[in-house]
BALOBA-1460 file (C-alpha; in Angstrom, 3 decimals):
// residues 404
<rec num="1" residu="m" x="74.534" y="84.743" z="80.091"/>
<rec num="2" residu="g" x="76.901" y="83.737" z="82.246"/>
<rec num="3" residu="a" x="80.511" y="85.330" z="83.154"/>
<rec num="4" residu="i" x="83.318" y="85.352" z="81.005"/>
<rec num="5" residu="r" x="87.053" y="84.611" z="82.924"/>
<rec num="6" residu="a" x="89.879" y="85.257" z="81.178"/>
<rec num="7" residu="i" x="93.105" y="83.485" z="82.602"/>
<rec num="8" residu="r" x="96.475" y="82.411" z="81.398"/>
<rec num="9" residu="d" x="96.861" y="78.063" z="81.276"/>
<rec num="10" residu="e" x="99.689" y="76.466" z="83.019"/>
<rec num="11" residu="t" x="102.442" y="76.766" z="79.811"/>
<rec num="12" residu="g" x="101.809" y="80.340" z="79.129"/>
<rec num="13" residu="n" x="101.080" y="79.909" z="75.564"/>
<rec num="14" residu="r" x="97.455" y="80.693" z="75.608"/>
<rec num="15" residu="a" x="94.289" y="82.220" z="77.385"/>
<rec num="16" residu="i" x="90.826" y="81.168" z="77.456"/>
<rec num="17" residu="g" x="87.803" y="83.112" z="78.033"/>
<rec num="18" residu="q" x="84.966" y="80.609" z="78.926"/>
<rec num="19" residu="c" x="81.140" y="81.731" z="79.749"/>
<rec num="20" residu="g" x="79.248" y="79.801" z="81.942"/>
<rec num="21" residu="d" x="77.338" y="77.761" z="79.108"/>
<rec num="22" residu="e" x="79.976" y="74.586" z="79.574"/>
<rec num="23" residu="k" x="79.680" y="74.179" z="75.591"/>
<rec num="24" residu="t" x="80.876" y="77.564" z="74.979"/>
<rec num="25" residu="q" x="84.460" y="77.957" z="75.237"/>
<rec num="26" residu="l" x="86.713" y="80.780" z="73.550"/>
<rec num="27" residu="v" x="90.579" y="79.502" z="72.982"/>
<rec num="28" residu="i" x="93.291" y="82.729" z="72.199"/>
<rec num="29" residu="h" x="96.718" y="81.651" z="70.915"/>
<rec num="30" residu="r" x="99.215" y="84.308" z="72.476"/>
<rec num="31" residu="i" x="96.879" y="86.793" z="71.474"/>
<rec num="32" residu="p" x="98.360" y="90.342" z="71.707"/>
<rec num="33" residu="r" x="95.306" y="91.781" z="73.662"/>
<rec num="34" residu="i" x="93.663" y="90.011" z="76.357"/>
<rec num="35" residu="a" x="92.981" y="92.670" z="78.160"/>
<rec num="36" residu="h" x="89.926" y="92.773" z="75.959"/>
<rec num="37" residu="i" x="88.743" y="89.927" z="77.249"/>
<rec num="38" residu="a" x="89.231" y="90.792" z="80.631"/>
<rec num="39" residu="n" x="87.256" y="94.040" z="79.506"/>
<rec num="40" residu="m" x="84.603" y="91.244" z="78.370"/>
<rec num="41" residu="a" x="84.301" y="89.557" z="81.886"/>
<rec num="42" residu="r" x="84.006" y="92.869" z="83.334"/>
<rec num="43" residu="s" x="80.756" y="93.552" z="81.815"/>
<rec num="44" residu="v" x="78.727" y="90.514" z="82.368"/>
<rec num="45" residu="p" x="77.119" y="89.132" z="85.462"/>
<rec num="46" residu="y" x="79.751" y="87.266" z="88.195"/>
<rec num="47" residu="c" x="79.039" y="83.335" z="88.308"/>
<rec num="48" residu="p" x="80.344" y="81.804" z="91.114"/>
<rec num="49" residu="s" x="80.221" y="78.184" z="89.924"/>
<rec num="50" residu="l" x="83.240" y="79.076" z="86.784"/>
<rec num="51" residu="p" x="86.553" y="77.857" z="87.980"/>
<rec num="52" residu="v" x="89.517" y="80.281" z="88.468"/>
<rec num="53" residu="i" x="91.958" y="78.253" z="86.307"/>
<rec num="54" residu="a" x="95.060" y="80.861" z="87.168"/>
<rec num="55" residu="r" x="95.525" y="83.053" z="89.503"/>
<rec num="56" residu="t" x="98.647" y="85.002" z="91.426"/>
<rec num="57" residu="p" x="97.997" y="86.062" z="95.425"/>
<rec num="58" residu="r" x="96.284" y="89.256" z="94.366"/>
<rec num="59" residu="f" x="95.709" y="89.103" z="90.812"/>
<rec num="60" residu="p" x="94.399" y="87.295" z="87.528"/>
<rec num="61" residu="v" x="97.250" y="86.830" z="84.754"/>
<rec num="62" residu="l" x="95.599" y="88.595" z="81.925"/>
<rec num="63" residu="a" x="98.607" y="88.645" z="79.354"/>
<rec num="64" residu="d" x="100.899" y="86.086" z="77.893"/>
<rec num="65" residu="s" x="105.112" y="86.569" z="78.692"/>
<rec num="66" residu="n" x="107.923" y="87.104" z="76.296"/>
<rec num="67" residu="k" x="107.306" y="88.193" z="73.110"/>
<rec num="68" residu="y" x="103.759" y="88.844" z="73.175"/>
<rec num="69" residu="g" x="102.124" y="91.522" z="75.369"/>
<rec num="70" residu="s" x="99.240" y="94.024" z="76.223"/>
<rec num="71" residu="m" x="99.265" y="97.599" z="75.330"/>
<rec num="72" residu="l" x="99.224" y="99.741" z="78.466"/>
<rec num="73" residu="i" x="98.057" y="103.187" z="79.235"/>
<rec num="74" residu="c" x="99.415" y="104.200" z="82.457"/>
<rec num="75" residu="p" x="98.132" y="107.633" z="83.699"/>
<rec num="76" residu="g" x="99.312" y="109.885" z="86.307"/>
<rec num="77" residu="t" x="102.013" y="110.033" z="89.389"/>
<rec num="78" residu="r" x="103.096" y="113.295" z="91.404"/>
<rec num="79" residu="g" x="106.898" y="112.337" z="90.858"/>
<rec num="80" residu="i" x="109.515" y="110.102" z="91.047"/>
<rec num="81" residu="g" x="109.942" y="110.440" z="94.562"/>
<rec num="82" residu="g" x="113.511" y="108.900" z="95.877"/>
<rec num="83" residu="g" x="114.368" y="107.106" z="92.953"/>
<rec num="84" residu="l" x="111.737" y="104.711" z="92.517"/>
<rec num="85" residu="h" x="112.056" y="101.918" z="90.113"/>
<rec num="86" residu="l" x="108.921" y="99.756" z="88.329"/>
<rec num="87" residu="t" x="108.983" y="96.622" z="86.254"/>
<rec num="88" residu="t" x="105.396" y="96.056" z="86.679"/>
<rec num="89" residu="d" x="101.650" y="97.384" z="86.059"/>
<rec num="90" residu="h" x="98.525" y="96.198" z="88.559"/>
<rec num="91" residu="y" x="98.452" y="92.920" z="86.317"/>
<rec num="92" residu="g" x="101.903" y="91.867" z="86.307"/>
<rec num="93" residu="p" x="105.107" y="92.353" z="84.549"/>
<rec num="94" residu="l" x="105.104" y="94.787" z="81.459"/>
<rec num="95" residu="q" x="105.223" y="92.633" z="78.534"/>
<rec num="96" residu="a" x="108.091" y="92.435" z="75.476"/>
<rec num="97" residu="g" x="106.198" y="93.562" z="72.170"/>
<rec num="98" residu="g" x="104.013" y="95.767" z="74.678"/>
<rec num="99" residu="t" x="102.909" y="99.370" z="74.373"/>
<rec num="100" residu="y" x="102.360" y="101.487" z="77.630"/>
<rec num="101" residu="i" x="100.725" y="105.053" z="77.882"/>
<rec num="102" residu="i" x="101.331" y="106.761" z="81.077"/>
<rec num="103" residu="d" x="98.724" y="110.013" z="81.499"/>
<rec num="104" residu="e" x="100.566" y="112.308" z="84.192"/>
<rec num="105" residu="t" x="101.522" y="116.015" z="84.087"/>
<rec num="106" residu="s" x="105.113" y="115.332" z="84.927"/>
<rec num="107" residu="p" x="106.866" y="112.059" z="83.900"/>
<rec num="108" residu="g" x="107.211" y="110.944" z="87.165"/>
<rec num="109" residu="m" x="105.713" y="107.210" z="87.318"/>
<rec num="110" residu="s" x="106.398" y="106.703" z="83.757"/>
<rec num="111" residu="v" x="110.750" y="107.610" z="84.305"/>
<rec num="112" residu="a" x="110.480" y="104.705" z="87.100"/>
<rec num="113" residu="v" x="109.153" y="102.437" z="84.656"/>
<rec num="114" residu="f" x="111.343" y="102.981" z="82.051"/>
<rec num="115" residu="e" x="114.558" y="103.179" z="84.332"/>
<rec num="116" residu="g" x="113.398" y="100.392" z="85.962"/>
<rec num="117" residu="h" x="113.596" y="98.174" z="82.739"/>
<rec num="118" residu="v" x="116.777" y="99.533" z="82.044"/>
<rec num="119" residu="k" x="118.124" y="98.466" z="85.197"/>
<rec num="120" residu="t" x="117.350" y="94.736" z="83.468"/>
<rec num="121" residu="g" x="119.379" y="94.911" z="80.857"/>
<rec num="122" residu="r" x="117.089" y="96.389" z="78.231"/>
<rec num="123" residu="a" x="118.558" y="99.136" z="75.795"/>
<rec num="124" residu="g" x="116.908" y="102.552" z="76.070"/>
<rec num="125" residu="l" x="115.800" y="105.281" z="74.312"/>
<rec num="126" residu="y" x="114.178" y="108.794" z="75.944"/>
<rec num="127" residu="m" x="112.355" y="110.901" z="73.462"/>
<rec num="128" residu="t" x="111.454" y="114.111" z="75.245"/>
<rec num="129" residu="s" x="110.625" y="117.511" z="74.887"/>
<rec num="130" residu="e" x="112.630" y="119.093" z="77.447"/>
<rec num="131" residu="p" x="116.362" y="119.884" z="76.436"/>
<rec num="132" residu="p" x="118.372" y="116.555" z="77.416"/>
<rec num="133" residu="e" x="120.332" y="117.471" z="80.127"/>
<rec num="134" residu="l" x="117.425" y="118.134" z="82.382"/>
<rec num="135" residu="a" x="115.763" y="115.168" z="81.396"/>
<rec num="136" residu="r" x="119.151" y="113.511" z="82.768"/>
<rec num="137" residu="h" x="118.506" y="114.767" z="86.296"/>
<rec num="138" residu="r" x="115.136" y="112.866" z="86.565"/>
<rec num="139" residu="l" x="117.572" y="109.213" z="86.063"/>
<rec num="140" residu="s" x="119.482" y="107.874" z="88.197"/>
<rec num="141" residu="l" x="121.643" y="106.038" z="85.579"/>
<rec num="142" residu="p" x="121.635" y="108.394" z="83.371"/>
<rec num="143" residu="d" x="124.396" y="107.628" z="81.098"/>
<rec num="144" residu="k" x="123.178" y="104.330" z="80.645"/>
<rec num="145" residu="v" x="120.307" y="105.649" z="78.072"/>
<rec num="146" residu="e" x="120.013" y="107.474" z="74.804"/>
<rec num="147" residu="y" x="118.071" y="111.087" z="74.345"/>
<rec num="148" residu="a" x="116.352" y="112.438" z="71.609"/>
<rec num="149" residu="w" x="115.278" y="116.162" z="71.870"/>
<rec num="150" residu="v" x="112.254" y="117.242" z="69.829"/>
<rec num="151" residu="t" x="111.868" y="120.894" z="69.987"/>
<rec num="152" residu="d" x="111.192" y="123.605" z="67.744"/>
<rec num="153" residu="v" x="114.267" y="124.795" z="68.473"/>
<rec num="154" residu="s" x="117.043" y="124.638" z="66.312"/>
<rec num="155" residu="a" x="120.344" y="122.766" z="68.262"/>
<rec num="156" residu="p" x="122.083" y="119.922" z="67.081"/>
<rec num="157" residu="e" x="120.262" y="116.844" z="66.374"/>
<rec num="158" residu="a" x="116.863" y="118.442" z="67.789"/>
<rec num="159" residu="l" x="113.889" y="116.848" z="65.965"/>
<rec num="160" residu="k" x="111.183" y="119.147" z="64.960"/>
<rec num="161" residu="p" x="107.566" y="117.976" z="66.405"/>
<rec num="162" residu="a" x="105.809" y="118.329" z="63.145"/>
<rec num="163" residu="m" x="108.145" y="115.986" z="61.151"/>
<rec num="164" residu="i" x="106.896" y="113.262" z="62.563"/>
<rec num="165" residu="d" x="108.633" y="110.806" z="60.360"/>
<rec num="166" residu="q" x="111.812" y="111.707" z="60.901"/>
<rec num="167" residu="i" x="111.063" y="111.190" z="65.080"/>
<rec num="168" residu="n" x="109.990" y="107.681" z="63.473"/>
<rec num="169" residu="a" x="113.012" y="107.222" z="61.605"/>
<rec num="170" residu="r" x="115.527" y="107.652" z="64.780"/>
<rec num="171" residu="r" x="113.249" y="105.430" z="66.967"/>
<rec num="172" residu="e" x="113.577" y="102.880" z="64.221"/>
<rec num="173" residu="r" x="117.519" y="103.703" z="63.849"/>
<rec num="174" residu="f" x="117.557" y="102.750" z="67.680"/>
<rec num="175" residu="l" x="115.581" y="99.464" z="67.592"/>
<rec num="176" residu="e" x="118.225" y="98.378" z="64.811"/>
<rec num="177" residu="k" x="120.972" y="98.370" z="66.871"/>
<rec num="178" residu="h" x="119.568" y="97.010" z="70.349"/>
<rec num="179" residu="p" x="118.025" y="94.030" z="70.119"/>
<rec num="180" residu="r" x="116.327" y="94.112" z="73.288"/>
<rec num="181" residu="t" x="115.210" y="97.570" z="74.150"/>
<rec num="182" residu="i" x="112.497" y="100.300" z="75.566"/>
<rec num="183" residu="m" x="111.470" y="103.193" z="75.067"/>
<rec num="184" residu="l" x="110.361" y="106.484" z="76.678"/>
<rec num="185" residu="l" x="107.999" y="109.070" z="74.353"/>
<rec num="186" residu="d" x="107.632" y="111.838" z="76.792"/>
<rec num="187" residu="i" x="106.855" y="113.610" z="73.081"/>
<rec num="188" residu="f" x="103.041" y="113.729" z="73.059"/>
<rec num="189" residu="t" x="102.152" y="117.262" z="74.059"/>
<rec num="190" residu="s" x="104.508" y="118.731" z="71.559"/>
<rec num="191" residu="l" x="103.551" y="116.454" z="68.808"/>
<rec num="192" residu="a" x="99.728" y="117.130" z="69.483"/>
<rec num="193" residu="s" x="100.108" y="120.711" z="69.378"/>
<rec num="194" residu="a" x="102.390" y="120.573" z="65.988"/>
<rec num="195" residu="n" x="99.961" y="117.982" z="64.474"/>
<rec num="196" residu="d" x="96.640" y="117.356" z="63.139"/>
<rec num="197" residu="f" x="95.287" y="114.541" z="66.077"/>
<rec num="198" residu="s" x="94.339" y="111.773" z="63.518"/>
<rec num="199" residu="n" x="97.929" y="112.446" z="62.318"/>
<rec num="200" residu="v" x="99.609" y="112.062" z="66.116"/>
<rec num="201" residu="f" x="96.931" y="109.073" z="66.444"/>
<rec num="202" residu="k" x="98.154" y="107.386" z="63.068"/>
<rec num="203" residu="f" x="101.666" y="107.650" z="64.837"/>
<rec num="204" residu="f" x="101.098" y="105.958" z="68.038"/>
<rec num="205" residu="s" x="99.424" y="103.008" z="66.336"/>
<rec num="206" residu="y" x="102.233" y="102.263" z="63.992"/>
<rec num="207" residu="i" x="104.720" y="102.368" z="67.178"/>
<rec num="208" residu="r" x="102.173" y="100.442" z="68.750"/>
<rec num="209" residu="d" x="101.818" y="97.833" z="65.815"/>
<rec num="210" residu="d" x="105.653" y="97.645" z="65.140"/>
<rec num="211" residu="t" x="106.177" y="97.292" z="68.834"/>
<rec num="212" residu="h" x="104.212" y="94.483" z="68.930"/>
<rec num="213" residu="h" x="106.731" y="92.067" z="66.667"/>
<rec num="214" residu="r" x="110.092" y="93.180" z="68.631"/>
<rec num="215" residu="d" x="111.475" y="92.191" z="71.833"/>
<rec num="216" residu="s" x="110.607" y="95.953" z="73.254"/>
<rec num="217" residu="i" x="108.821" y="98.171" z="75.214"/>
<rec num="218" residu="t" x="107.197" y="101.343" z="74.615"/>
<rec num="219" residu="i" x="105.648" y="103.542" z="77.138"/>
<rec num="220" residu="i" x="104.153" y="106.917" z="76.021"/>
<rec num="221" residu="t" x="103.637" y="109.708" z="78.403"/>
<rec num="222" residu="l" x="100.238" y="111.792" z="78.086"/>
<rec num="223" residu="d" x="98.278" y="114.339" z="79.927"/>
<rec num="224" residu="k" x="94.296" y="113.613" z="79.330"/>
<rec num="225" residu="r" x="94.078" y="117.069" z="80.790"/>
<rec num="226" residu="s" x="95.281" y="118.533" z="77.253"/>
<rec num="227" residu="l" x="93.288" y="116.482" z="74.910"/>
<rec num="228" residu="e" x="89.316" y="116.229" z="74.027"/>
<rec num="229" residu="e" x="87.133" y="113.922" z="75.884"/>
<rec num="230" residu="s" x="86.851" y="112.094" z="72.567"/>
<rec num="231" residu="q" x="90.702" y="111.998" z="71.746"/>
<rec num="232" residu="y" x="91.092" y="110.564" z="74.906"/>
<rec num="233" residu="r" x="88.407" y="107.961" z="74.724"/>
<rec num="234" residu="k" x="90.624" y="107.289" z="71.346"/>
<rec num="235" residu="m" x="93.981" y="106.532" z="73.154"/>
<rec num="236" residu="s" x="91.980" y="104.520" z="75.802"/>
<rec num="237" residu="r" x="91.014" y="102.221" z="73.273"/>
<rec num="238" residu="l" x="94.445" y="102.091" z="71.456"/>
<rec num="239" residu="a" x="95.854" y="100.856" z="74.828"/>
<rec num="240" residu="r" x="95.050" y="99.571" z="78.272"/>
<rec num="241" residu="i" x="95.526" y="102.505" z="81.417"/>
<rec num="242" residu="v" x="97.020" y="101.506" z="84.645"/>
<rec num="243" residu="f" x="98.189" y="103.880" z="86.588"/>
<rec num="244" residu="t" x="96.585" y="107.423" z="87.207"/>
<rec num="245" residu="d" x="97.079" y="110.702" z="89.561"/>
<rec num="246" residu="e" x="94.072" y="108.528" z="91.593"/>
<rec num="247" residu="n" x="95.850" y="105.186" z="91.143"/>
<rec num="248" residu="p" x="99.706" y="105.123" z="91.777"/>
<rec num="249" residu="p" x="101.143" y="102.425" z="92.123"/>
<rec num="250" residu="d" x="102.154" y="101.053" z="96.051"/>
<rec num="251" residu="s" x="105.582" y="102.537" z="95.826"/>
<rec num="252" residu="f" x="104.326" y="106.488" z="95.226"/>
<rec num="253" residu="m" x="101.679" y="106.034" z="97.350"/>
<rec num="254" residu="p" x="103.132" y="107.772" z="101.198"/>
<rec num="255" residu="a" x="102.550" y="105.670" z="104.271"/>
<rec num="256" residu="l" x="99.808" y="107.270" z="106.371"/>
<rec num="257" residu="k" x="99.412" y="106.553" z="110.181"/>
<rec num="258" residu="m" x="95.792" y="107.250" z="110.926"/>
<rec num="259" residu="e" x="95.200" y="109.225" z="114.989"/>
<rec num="260" residu="e" x="92.294" y="107.863" z="116.302"/>
<rec num="261" residu="g" x="89.371" y="110.356" z="116.056"/>
<rec num="262" residu="h" x="90.032" y="111.811" z="112.851"/>
<rec num="263" residu="t" x="88.159" y="111.729" z="109.608"/>
<rec num="264" residu="y" x="90.296" y="111.652" z="106.031"/>
<rec num="265" residu="v" x="88.651" y="112.583" z="102.933"/>
<rec num="266" residu="l" x="91.064" y="110.609" z="100.088"/>
<rec num="267" residu="r" x="91.181" y="112.351" z="96.784"/>
<rec num="268" residu="s" x="93.407" y="109.757" z="95.333"/>
<rec num="269" residu="g" x="93.053" y="106.825" z="94.438"/>
<rec num="270" residu="g" x="90.802" y="103.755" z="96.164"/>
<rec num="271" residu="k" x="93.897" y="101.515" z="96.784"/>
<rec num="272" residu="r" x="95.897" y="103.288" z="99.305"/>
<rec num="273" residu="a" x="92.533" y="104.274" z="100.874"/>
<rec num="274" residu="y" x="92.158" y="100.034" z="100.994"/>
<rec num="275" residu="r" x="95.880" y="99.927" z="102.289"/>
<rec num="276" residu="i" x="95.720" y="102.832" z="104.754"/>
<rec num="277" residu="a" x="92.542" y="100.462" z="106.179"/>
<rec num="278" residu="a" x="94.335" y="97.313" z="106.013"/>
<rec num="279" residu="e" x="97.048" y="98.740" z="108.081"/>
<rec num="280" residu="a" x="95.245" y="100.561" z="110.376"/>
<rec num="281" residu="a" x="92.830" y="96.843" z="110.734"/>
<rec num="282" residu="r" x="95.868" y="94.493" z="111.249"/>
<rec num="283" residu="a" x="97.316" y="96.713" z="114.489"/>
<rec num="284" residu="d" x="94.297" y="94.998" z="116.447"/>
<rec num="285" residu="r" x="91.673" y="97.441" z="114.855"/>
<rec num="286" residu="q" x="87.993" y="96.408" z="113.517"/>
<rec num="287" residu="l" x="87.568" y="97.689" z="109.767"/>
<rec num="288" residu="m" x="84.187" y="98.021" z="108.058"/>
<rec num="289" residu="c" x="84.530" y="99.194" z="104.204"/>
<rec num="290" residu="v" x="81.175" y="100.245" z="102.728"/>
<rec num="291" residu="v" x="81.598" y="99.398" z="98.720"/>
<rec num="292" residu="r" x="79.576" y="99.438" z="96.001"/>
<rec num="293" residu="t" x="81.688" y="96.841" z="94.111"/>
<rec num="294" residu="f" x="80.984" y="92.991" z="94.681"/>
<rec num="295" residu="p" x="82.241" y="92.248" z="98.069"/>
<rec num="296" residu="d" x="84.170" y="88.522" z="96.961"/>
<rec num="297" residu="s" x="86.040" y="90.465" z="94.342"/>
<rec num="298" residu="l" x="87.846" y="92.705" z="97.086"/>
<rec num="299" residu="r" x="88.439" y="89.838" z="99.201"/>
<rec num="300" residu="e" x="89.833" y="87.879" z="96.246"/>
<rec num="301" residu="q" x="92.459" y="90.344" z="96.006"/>
<rec num="302" residu="s" x="93.938" y="89.412" z="99.174"/>
<rec num="303" residu="l" x="94.342" y="93.188" z="100.249"/>
<rec num="304" residu="m" x="92.502" y="93.518" z="103.408"/>
<rec num="305" residu="p" x="92.945" y="91.388" z="106.687"/>
<rec num="306" residu="a" x="90.140" y="88.095" z="106.436"/>
<rec num="307" residu="w" x="88.148" y="89.616" z="109.290"/>
<rec num="308" residu="t" x="87.451" y="92.505" z="107.391"/>
<rec num="309" residu="e" x="83.651" y="93.134" z="107.137"/>
<rec num="310" residu="f" x="82.320" y="94.525" z="103.472"/>
<rec num="311" residu="r" x="78.707" y="95.949" z="103.293"/>
<rec num="312" residu="w" x="77.613" y="96.339" z="99.435"/>
<rec num="313" residu="l" x="75.729" y="99.219" z="98.487"/>
<rec num="314" residu="s" x="73.074" y="97.543" z="96.317"/>
<rec num="315" residu="r" x="69.478" y="96.673" z="96.064"/>
<rec num="316" residu="a" x="70.245" y="93.438" z="95.674"/>
<rec num="317" residu="s" x="69.550" y="90.410" z="97.334"/>
<rec num="318" residu="h" x="73.143" y="88.950" z="99.369"/>
<rec num="319" residu="p" x="73.753" y="89.003" z="102.787"/>
<rec num="320" residu="d" x="76.387" y="91.421" z="102.830"/>
<rec num="321" residu="v" x="74.041" y="93.873" z="101.196"/>
<rec num="322" residu="m" x="73.387" y="97.586" z="102.633"/>
<rec num="323" residu="r" x="70.360" y="99.295" z="100.855"/>
<rec num="324" residu="p" x="71.794" y="102.821" z="99.585"/>
<rec num="325" residu="d" x="68.049" y="104.046" z="99.372"/>
<rec num="326" residu="r" x="67.310" y="103.447" z="103.008"/>
<rec num="327" residu="p" x="69.516" y="106.084" z="104.910"/>
<rec num="328" residu="a" x="68.109" y="105.551" z="108.254"/>
<rec num="329" residu="e" x="68.634" y="101.840" z="107.977"/>
<rec num="330" residu="l" x="71.973" y="102.450" z="106.641"/>
<rec num="331" residu="f" x="72.922" y="105.260" z="109.037"/>
<rec num="332" residu="d" x="71.545" y="102.807" z="111.961"/>
<rec num="333" residu="r" x="74.190" y="99.947" z="111.042"/>
<rec num="334" residu="l" x="76.978" y="102.445" z="110.540"/>
<rec num="335" residu="s" x="76.580" y="104.039" z="113.326"/>
<rec num="336" residu="e" x="76.544" y="100.908" z="115.770"/>
<rec num="337" residu="f" x="79.594" y="100.374" z="114.161"/>
<rec num="338" residu="m" x="81.544" y="103.141" z="115.056"/>
<rec num="339" residu="c" x="79.802" y="102.976" z="118.335"/>
<rec num="340" residu="k" x="82.231" y="99.966" z="119.261"/>
<rec num="341" residu="g" x="85.391" y="102.010" z="119.666"/>
<rec num="342" residu="r" x="88.694" y="102.334" z="117.656"/>
<rec num="343" residu="s" x="86.786" y="100.984" z="114.801"/>
<rec num="344" residu="v" x="87.687" y="102.007" z="111.261"/>
<rec num="345" residu="l" x="84.721" y="102.981" z="108.378"/>
<rec num="346" residu="l" x="85.792" y="103.283" z="105.225"/>
<rec num="347" residu="l" x="82.963" y="104.719" z="103.074"/>
<rec num="348" residu="d" x="83.742" y="103.741" z="99.016"/>
<rec num="349" residu="g" x="80.630" y="105.041" z="96.790"/>
<rec num="350" residu="i" x="79.237" y="108.537" z="98.034"/>
<rec num="351" residu="d" x="78.486" y="108.839" z="94.281"/>
<rec num="352" residu="l" x="75.784" y="106.146" z="94.485"/>
<rec num="353" residu="l" x="74.936" y="107.794" z="97.676"/>
<rec num="354" residu="i" x="74.518" y="110.822" z="96.356"/>
<rec num="355" residu="a" x="72.513" y="109.385" z="93.227"/>
<rec num="356" residu="e" x="69.972" y="107.703" z="95.522"/>
<rec num="357" residu="i" x="69.953" y="109.652" z="98.245"/>
<rec num="358" residu="g" x="71.260" y="113.127" z="97.439"/>
<rec num="359" residu="f" x="74.380" y="115.290" z="98.922"/>
<rec num="360" residu="n" x="72.309" y="116.849" z="102.177"/>
<rec num="361" residu="e" x="70.952" y="113.536" z="103.373"/>
<rec num="362" residu="l" x="74.388" y="112.044" z="102.627"/>
<rec num="363" residu="y" x="76.160" y="115.325" z="104.509"/>
<rec num="364" residu="r" x="74.006" y="115.046" z="107.266"/>
<rec num="365" residu="m" x="74.914" y="111.033" z="107.648"/>
<rec num="366" residu="v" x="79.008" y="111.787" z="107.010"/>
<rec num="367" residu="t" x="78.488" y="114.717" z="109.715"/>
<rec num="368" residu="q" x="77.071" y="112.339" z="112.519"/>
<rec num="369" residu="l" x="79.569" y="109.920" z="111.972"/>
<rec num="370" residu="k" x="82.117" y="112.303" z="112.246"/>
<rec num="371" residu="d" x="81.279" y="113.120" z="115.621"/>
<rec num="372" residu="l" x="81.361" y="109.091" z="116.768"/>
<rec num="373" residu="a" x="84.518" y="108.547" z="115.152"/>
<rec num="374" residu="r" x="86.060" y="111.630" z="117.184"/>
<rec num="375" residu="l" x="83.808" y="110.058" z="120.814"/>
<rec num="376" residu="n" x="84.715" y="106.206" z="120.139"/>
<rec num="377" residu="k" x="88.324" y="106.815" z="118.884"/>
<rec num="378" residu="g" x="87.664" y="105.480" z="115.525"/>
<rec num="379" residu="n" x="88.485" y="106.445" z="112.336"/>
<rec num="380" residu="l" x="86.399" y="107.394" z="109.327"/>
<rec num="381" residu="l" x="87.822" y="107.330" z="105.441"/>
<rec num="382" residu="i" x="85.940" y="108.784" z="102.451"/>
<rec num="383" residu="l" x="86.786" y="107.629" z="99.393"/>
<rec num="384" residu="v" x="86.075" y="110.845" z="96.902"/>
<rec num="385" residu="p" x="86.082" y="109.607" z="93.155"/>
<rec num="386" residu="p" x="87.203" y="112.641" z="90.745"/>
<rec num="387" residu="s" x="84.323" y="114.224" z="89.693"/>
<rec num="388" residu="s" x="81.783" y="112.925" z="91.955"/>
<rec num="389" residu="l" x="81.427" y="116.057" z="93.771"/>
<rec num="390" residu="t" x="81.315" y="119.864" z="93.043"/>
<rec num="391" residu="a" x="84.043" y="121.991" z="94.704"/>
<rec num="392" residu="g" x="81.365" y="123.424" z="97.008"/>
<rec num="393" residu="e" x="80.295" y="120.530" z="97.734"/>
<rec num="394" residu="f" x="83.619" y="119.040" z="98.301"/>
<rec num="395" residu="r" x="84.760" y="121.590" z="100.722"/>
<rec num="396" residu="k" x="81.675" y="120.967" z="103.123"/>
<rec num="397" residu="l" x="82.503" y="117.251" z="102.870"/>
<rec num="398" residu="a" x="85.464" y="117.820" z="104.015"/>
<rec num="399" residu="s" x="85.222" y="120.122" z="106.657"/>
<rec num="400" residu="e" x="87.082" y="119.404" z="110.082"/>
<rec num="401" residu="a" x="88.145" y="116.867" z="107.754"/>
<rec num="402" residu="e" x="92.519" y="116.023" z="106.647"/>
<rec num="403" residu="v" x="92.430" y="115.880" z="103.009"/>
<rec num="404" residu="i" x="95.164" y="113.318" z="101.484"/>
């Protein structure tokens, strides 16, 4: 079977999923969860013969506009940082009718997304588990937002977390008063601690369905560390994940100017690693990215300069391939590149290399590449995916490097 592609047509009224067989074509009229078609597209082989019918410079459009949106889960950020306001996710504008979940330890990105839409004219309701006077300090325009405090404390207009029906009634009263709305529900942990997870899940499922037929946007904040793995998977199926602590939006990524000869280990998102490498390459430096994904997909995203050299960790037959199961050959090619002087090497795929050659062999290779970076005034960027290393392995790999 060929690849499935999901796009929006010129009118914005439908999306088309097409596989390699020309006789098989799926047309979806105003489907609210077109992201599922995109997931299908990633699950089957890429077929270069298929046309790309619509694409922006950085991403395909995966959801219809106006009332028909998709669900979105956006995990994680480190804080609001200077009054940032976001009205988009990785795929484009947040859609009216969409429910979006942000997984973070404190409401940073969620507040930025929420207030960004309030500034576009939407009426905002902020349901929070912290006192409203504290929640107000998170916003730059606190007087333009209504607040609802969900707590077990007896206070005027406070809502008990065990009384889900009352919380929903407060939400619906707000919706009846305003035609265009956005809601931030920073109450997931409180609800989960006071109710069975099945009831909490039903509540958010209802919110998703109720939001869909309104000119409204709902943002739900949660922390995946407070959930069991099966519960988090269930929530993930309910909605689409866009932001994480590992992959925050660009505006939450502090700039980094690399010092020549240094090695950097990135525990944050891959997007930031590629941005740092691209900025270095635009300063007249050679750049090689060793990646575990098909290089053409990275080239299409237009994130990297056109002269970026990609090397694909794969056993496939392709001009860009570096075999991960041949460490001597791999090291020779990387060493040759690092000896050119002021070169930047981005290593993305150490989990794959560990699976193929083991941690000790990877550590030996990385140690020598660090030395070559010092000698030739280059830079080595190592992207470490979450849970790919033990604590001891991470300390060993990050020795004599800057962790960011």
